[in-house]
C-alpha positions in Angstrom: -66.8 53.9 110.0 -69.7 54.7 107.9 -70.6 52.3 105.1 -72.2 55.2 103.2 -69.0 57.1 103.0 -66.3 54.4 102.7 -64.9 52.8 99.5 -62.6 50.3 101.2 -61.4 49.0 104.5 -57.7 48.9 105.1 -56.3 47.2 108.1 -52.8 46.4 109.3 -51.7 43.5 111.5 -48.4 42.4 112.8 -49.5 38.8 112.1 -52.9 37.2 111.8 -54.0 35.8 115.2 -57.4 35.1 116.8 -57.9 38.7 118.1 -57.3 39.9 114.6 -59.9 37.6 113.2 -62.3 39.0 115.7 -61.8 42.4 114.2 -62.2 41.0 110.7 -65.4 39.4 111.8 -66.7 42.7 113.2 -65.8 44.5 110.0 -67.6 42.0 107.8 -70.7 42.1 110.1 -70.8 45.9 109.7 -69.7 46.4 106.1 -69.9 43.0 104.3 -69.8 44.5 100.8 -66.8 46.8 101.1 -63.5 45.7 99.7 -61.1 44.7 102.5 -57.3 45.0 102.2 -55.0 43.6 104.8 -51.4 44.6 105.3 -49.2 42.3 107.4 -45.9 40.6 107.6 -45.4 37.2 105.8 -48.3 34.8 106.3 -48.3 31.0 106.7 -50.9 29.0 104.8 -53.3 28.9 107.8 -53.3 32.7 108.2 -53.9 33.1 104.4 -56.9 30.8 104.7 -58.3 33.0 107.5 -58.1 35.9 105.1 -60.1 34.1 102.5 -62.7 33.2 105.1 -63.3 37.0 105.6 -63.4 37.7 101.9 -60.3 39.8 102.0 -59.9 41.3 98.5 -56.1 41.8 98.7 -53.2 41.1 101.1 -50.1 43.3 101.0 -46.8 42.2 102.5 -44.6 44.6 104.6 -42.6 46.6 103.9 -45.3 48.2 102.0 -44.6 49.7 98.6 -46.6 52.8 98.0 -47.3 52.1 94.3 -48.5 48.6 95.2 -50.8 50.0 97.9 -52.3 52.6 95.5 -52.8 50.0 92.8 -54.6 47.7 95.3 -56.8 50.5 96.5 -57.7 51.6 92.9 -58.4 48.0 91.8 -60.5 47.4 94.9 -62.6 50.5 94.4 -63.1 49.8 90.7 -64.1 46.2 91.4 -66.6 47.2 94.1 -68.2 49.9 91.9 -68.4 47.4 88.9 -70.2 44.8 91.1 -72.7 47.4 92.3 -73.8 48.4 88.8 
């Protein structure tokens, strides 16, 4: 992953557990400014709090709706570009 060429980071998890948060930590260490979208199954309140900790911009529930995914990507990229200017 090159921060110079990426507009977003999109990751998918079965559920949010400690190994997954390790990956989120690595992503944030490498590209802290890029919008991060997570796709997973339903989350309990503790898992949702973990996502906030890693500044996840959006969370999408499975099964994934393509229109919802495209809207999330578009909004994430626009938000990131607006904050850079």
